[in-house]
C-alpha positions as CSV (number, residue, x, y, z in Angstrom):
1,M,6.8,-17.4,4.9
2,E,3.7,-18.3,6.8
3,G,1.1,-15.5,7.5
4,S,1.4,-15.5,11.3
5,K,5.2,-15.4,11.1
6,V,5.1,-12.5,8.7
7,K,2.6,-10.7,10.9
8,N,4.8,-11.2,14.0
9,E,7.8,-10.0,12.1
10,A,5.9,-6.9,10.8
11,M,4.8,-6.2,14.4
12,E,8.5,-6.4,15.5
13,I,9.5,-4.0,12.7
14,M,6.8,-1.5,13.8
15,G,8.1,-1.8,17.3
16,L,11.4,-0.3,16.2
17,F,9.9,3.0,15.3
18,Q,8.7,5.8,17.6
19,V,6.7,7.4,14.9
20,L,4.3,5.4,12.7
21,P,2.0,6.5,9.9
22,R,-1.7,7.2,10.6
23,L,-2.7,5.7,7.3
24,V,-1.0,3.1,5.0
25,V,-2.2,3.1,1.4
26,F,-1.7,0.2,-0.9
27,D,-2.0,-0.2,-4.7
28,L,-3.5,-3.5,-5.7
29,D,-2.1,-4.9,-9.0
30,Y,1.5,-6.1,-8.6
31,T,1.6,-4.6,-5.0
32,L,-0.8,-6.7,-3.0
33,W,-1.3,-9.4,-5.6
34,P,0.7,-10.6,-8.6
35,F,-1.6,-9.8,-11.5
36,Y,-3.7,-7.1,-13.2
37,C,-7.4,-7.3,-12.3
38,E,-8.5,-6.5,-15.9
39,C,-6.7,-9.7,-17.1
40,R,-8.7,-11.9,-14.7
41,S,-12.2,-13.1,-14.3
42,K,-14.3,-12.4,-11.1
43,H,-14.7,-16.1,-10.9
44,D,-11.0,-16.7,-10.5
45,T,-9.5,-17.5,-7.1
46,P,-7.1,-14.6,-6.3
47,S,-3.9,-14.9,-4.3
48,M,-1.7,-12.3,-2.6
49,Y,2.0,-11.9,-2.5
50,P,3.5,-14.0,0.4
51,H,4.1,-11.2,2.9
52,A,1.1,-9.0,2.0
53,K,-1.6,-10.5,4.2
54,G,0.6,-10.7,7.3
55,I,1.6,-7.1,6.9
56,L,-2.1,-6.0,6.6
57,Y,-3.0,-7.9,9.7
58,A,-0.1,-6.5,11.7
59,L,-1.1,-3.0,10.7
60,K,-4.7,-3.8,11.8
61,D,-3.5,-5.1,15.2
62,K,-1.4,-2.0,15.7
63,G,-4.5,0.2,15.1
64,I,-3.1,1.8,11.9
65,D,-5.7,2.5,9.3
66,M,-5.3,1.3,5.7
67,A,-6.7,2.3,2.3
68,I,-6.5,1.2,-1.3
69,A,-5.5,3.5,-4.2
70,S,-5.8,1.5,-7.5
71,R,-6.1,2.8,-11.1
72,S,-7.7,-0.4,-12.1
73,P,-10.3,-0.2,-14.9
74,S,-12.0,-3.3,-13.5
75,R,-13.3,-2.1,-10.1
76,D,-15.8,-4.9,-10.0
77,T,-13.2,-7.6,-10.2
78,A,-10.9,-5.9,-7.7
79,E,-13.8,-5.6,-5.2
80,T,-14.7,-9.3,-5.7
81,F,-11.1,-10.3,-5.1
82,I,-10.8,-8.2,-2.0
83,D,-13.9,-9.9,-0.6
84,K,-12.7,-13.4,-1.7
85,L,-9.4,-12.8,0.2
86,G,-11.3,-11.7,3.3
87,I,-9.5,-8.4,3.6
88,N,-12.4,-6.0,2.8
89,Q,-13.0,-4.9,6.4
90,L,-9.3,-3.9,6.8
91,F,-9.7,-0.7,4.7
92,V,-11.2,2.6,5.8
93,A,-11.2,3.8,2.2
94,K,-11.0,2.1,-1.2
95,E,-10.4,4.3,-4.3
96,I,-10.5,2.0,-7.2
97,F,-11.0,3.6,-10.6
98,S,-9.2,4.4,-13.9
99,S,-7.5,7.8,-13.9
100,W,-5.1,9.8,-16.1
101,T,-3.8,11.7,-13.1
102,H,-1.6,8.8,-11.7
103,K,-2.8,8.4,-8.1
104,T,-3.2,12.1,-7.1
105,E,-7.0,12.0,-7.6
106,H,-7.2,8.8,-5.5
107,F,-5.2,10.4,-2.7
108,K,-7.4,13.6,-2.7
109,K,-10.5,11.4,-2.2
110,I,-8.7,9.3,0.5
111,Q,-7.6,12.4,2.3
112,Q,-11.2,13.9,2.2
113,K,-12.7,10.6,3.6
114,T,-10.1,10.0,6.3
115,N,-9.0,13.6,7.2
116,V,-5.4,12.2,7.5
117,P,-2.8,14.7,6.3
118,Y,-0.7,13.5,3.4
119,E,2.4,13.8,5.6
120,S,0.9,11.2,7.9
121,M,0.5,8.6,5.1
122,L,2.7,5.8,3.8
123,F,2.1,4.5,0.3
124,F,3.3,1.3,-1.5
125,D,3.0,1.0,-5.3
126,D,4.8,-0.8,-8.2
127,E,4.8,2.1,-10.6
128,D,7.5,4.8,-10.4
129,R,5.3,7.5,-11.9
130,N,2.7,7.0,-9.1
131,I,5.5,7.1,-6.5
132,E,6.8,10.4,-7.9
133,S,3.4,12.1,-8.2
134,V,2.1,11.1,-4.8
135,S,5.5,12.0,-3.2
136,K,5.0,15.5,-4.4
137,M,1.8,15.6,-2.4
138,G,3.8,15.0,0.8
139,V,3.1,11.3,1.1
140,T,6.0,9.0,2.0
141,S,6.0,6.6,-1.0
142,I,7.8,3.3,-1.6
143,L,8.3,1.6,-4.9
144,V,7.9,-2.2,-4.8
145,N,9.1,-4.6,-7.5
146,N,7.7,-7.9,-6.4
147,G,4.8,-6.9,-4.2
148,V,4.9,-5.5,-0.7
149,T,7.5,-7.4,1.4
150,L,8.8,-7.1,4.9
151,G,11.9,-5.4,3.4
152,A,9.7,-2.8,1.6
153,F,7.7,-2.4,4.8
154,R,10.8,-1.7,6.9
155,Q,12.1,0.7,4.2
156,G,8.7,2.5,4.2
157,L,8.7,2.9,8.0
158,T,12.3,4.0,8.0
159,R,11.7,6.6,5.3
160,F,8.5,7.7,7.1
161,S,10.2,8.2,10.4
162,Q,12.9,10.4,8.7
163,G,10.2,12.9,7.8
164,P,8.7,14.2,4.6
165,S,11.9,15.7,3.1
166,S,13.3,12.2,2.6
167,S,10.2,10.6,1.0
168,S,10.7,12.2,-2.4
169,S,14.5,11.6,-2.7
170,R,15.1,8.0,-3.9
171,S,18.4,6.7,-5.0
172,K,18.7,4.3,-8.0
173,K,19.6,1.6,-5.4
174,D,16.3,2.1,-3.6
175,R,14.4,1.9,-6.9
176,K,15.9,-1.5,-7.7
177,R,14.8,-3.1,-4.4
C-alpha cells in the first residue's frame, strides 16, 4: 500500500476514537523495519515495513507525539537509518541503548523527557517480554509480528480507548496477530 494511502487510512482510523494517546512509542527492529540494526552496516540503505511511514506521518498530522524505545546495541546504525529514512524529526524522544531490563528503563527516560503519564502512552513492539514488562507500567502495549500495520494500529487505539485495565490482558488470539 502506498504511503499516502496508508496515511489517509490511519487518519480515518484515528477519527473513529474519541480518546487518543498523547504519545505513541515504537520499537525499531522488526517493528518499524524488517531487520536488526546490529546485523547491518551504516552504509546500507534501510527500508521500513510498508505501513510504518504512513502511520508515523498520520500521527504527526494529528499532533500526537512519538518516541522510540529500542534495545539495540548499535545506536549509531539506528540513528543513521532514522536519518536516512527522513523520520528523525518525528520523534520527541529516542531511547536507543542495550538494556537487561527489557524496555522499562527506556520508558522511565521517555516519561522523564516528555512528562507524559504511562497511562497516556501507546507502545508497539515485536517482543512479548517487552510488551509484558511495559504493560505493567500502565502503558497500553501491542505485540506486532510483521511490523506495525494498520491492523495493529487499529488494535492499539481500540485497546487504548478501553482504558489501562485492558492493556495487560491479551488473549492468545491477539498475540498471533
